[in-house]
N, C-alpha and C positions, 0 to 999 in steps of 0.2 A: 440578465445578462447572460450571455454565450459565453463558452469557455475560447482556448487560444484556435486560432486557425488549424486546420490539420493540413494536409499533402495538396489537396485541391483549391486552397487559399479561402476554403467554406471556414465560418466558425465551428467551434466543435462543440455539441450539446453537453452542456454541463452535467456531471451524474452526483451533484449534490446539491441542496441546498446551503444556502449561507447560515451557518452556526456558531457564532461569534461566543454569543453565551455571554454571562456577566463576570466580568472582572474587578477585582477593587485596585488601588491605585498602587498597592504591595505586590498583588499579585502580577501586573502588567511590567512592574519595575524587574521583578527579580524574572518574568518571561524574557524581556529584554537583557535582563545579564546574563543569564542563561542558555539564549541564541548567539550573543555573543562569544560564547564559549564553543558552541553544542553544535551550532547552525552551520549554513553553509555560505560561501562568495555569492555575489551575484553573477552574472552571466554564465556561460559553456562553462561547464566541470569538466575538470580532468579529475577522477576518482584518486589517482595516484596522490595528487598532490594536497587531495582533502584530507584524505586521513594519513600520509605520510609513507606510504607502502604500497605494494600493488598483490592486492588480495581480492577474492570474490565477492564483488557487490550484490547487494542484493535491498529492494526495496520493499516498503511495507506501505499500500496503498490504505488509508482510511485508519490510522494504527490506532484509534479513541484515546483511552488512557496510558495505551504502552506495554499492557501485561505480554501482552505477545512478542514485540520489539526487545523486551528486556529480557526476556525467557530464550529470545535467538541469539541477543547479542552474547547472554553469558554464556550459553551452552553451545558457541561459534565461535572462539576468541580468533580463529583463523579467518572468520571471513567478516567485512564491512556492512551496516546498514543504515539505510536511511529511511526513517519515520517520516509518513507526512500524513497530516489529516489537515482539516478545516476550524476543526473545534479549536477554540482560543483555549480554555479552561483546561482540556485533555491534554493539549501539546504544554501548557505550565506545566502541569504536574508531572506528564511524562519527563521535561527536562529536571525538574528537581529531584526526583526519581534517579534520574541518569546521573546526576554530580554525586550524590550518595554513597552511589551504585560505583562511581569511579570505573567506569567505563570508558573505554577508549573507542572503541569501533564502533559505534553509534552515533549517528547526527539525527538532527529533527527538524521539520521544517514546517511550519505554517504556510497552507497554499492550496494550490490546484495542483494535482498529479501530474497534468498534463505538460502543464508550464516544466514542472520538473523532468519529465521523459525527454520533453523538447531540447533541453540543456545538456544531456547524458549522449557522448558519443555512439553511433552505431555496436551494436554486438558487445555494448561494454556490462552489461546486466548478467550476474548468473541465476538469477530469481527474481520474480515479482509476488509479494506476499498480495492474497486481499482476503481478510477475515470478516464474515460477517457484514458484507457491502448491503447500503440501501437498497433491498428488492423490488420498489418502485412497482408495488403488486397490479395498479390499475392499467388495465390494457395501453389509455391512451400515455401512459409515463415510461412503456418499457422502451421507447429513445434514450431514455436517462439512466438505464442501466450501465454499468462500468464493460461488462462483457457483452461486447457488440460488436460487430465486424470493424468500423474503423478505428475503435482501441484495441481489437484484435491485429491488426493492421500496425497500429501504432508499436504494441508489445512486439509481436514479433521482427520488426526493425532494431529495437535496442536489445531483445535477449540472445546472447551467443548461442550456438549450437549447443543443442543439447541442457540449454537453461532451461528453467521450469516456471510453469504459472501455478502457485497452490492458490486453489480458493475454498472457504469453507462457508457454508451459510446453513441455516435450519428453512428453509424457504425452498420447498420441493420443486416448486414451480419455478422458480428461477434457476436453482440447480440443473433440471431438465434442461430450459432454455442454455444456460451458459454450456452444457454438455454440447450439445447439438450445434450453437455456434462453433465452438472451439474443433468439434470433429469435420465440422463442413471445412475448417480452413486448412491450405494447404502447406502451412508453415508449421503445424501441432500437430501431434499424437500423444493420446493416452487416455484418460477416464478415471473414473473413483479410485480412492486410493484411501490408505490408512492415515488415523488420525495422527498426527505426527507428537511424539512425546514430550519433545522441548514447550510444548505451546501449553500457558496454563490454562485450566478451567477459569476462567474470569469474564465481568462483562456482558456481552450478547449470549458468548457459549451458556455462561452460567444458567444465564436467564434461560434460554431454549431446554437445556435438561431440566430446570425447574418447571417448565409448561408441559413437559414431555416431549417436544419435539424432536424428532431425529436430525442429528445434524450431518450433513451431507459433503465429505472431502473432497475433491478433485485435485489430479495431478496431470497437467498437461505439460508434453517438452518440447523444445523448439529442433525440426526437426535440422 
């Protein structure tokens, strides 16, 4: 099954595999309760209504177990963050950690990032975070990578002027391809960047370091 329709009416190619994972009845109940507190209402989103204030809005695509999302929300209390992933156990764990951390500037979503981006107003995002996305290494699967022309067009429409796309990957080929696609887009400027200090070394990044892989950080700004 493909993703939501792009601006031409054609379906977008999904960038992920369905990864619901195993969840116990207790986990599902906790997730249901947590999403009632920390999730998003259906339909078009007005960020100021969701968070009860006007603040720079960031989304993290593929938030995994939530280490980076919690790190950013905790170190940027004057920013609001929406973390989204399709992995049910990861979202459940992030929601439980969010409840324990008592952060009010973070919301979590289980689902497709395209659908979330479509629900947001144009130029409403301060930043998009994309940390260690699936590199889809086989050439036949490159069309499923998140950083590709049609998605870059969507991101450009949702980012405010000067808004940033931050990406990190230990896949050298994906880093090079993403940089090339972003450099070719008239709406973005940027390149390699320093690793942000607020991002904990955990999950895929910790694994990459353990295996001796170089981590590539990119930062591209909306013109």
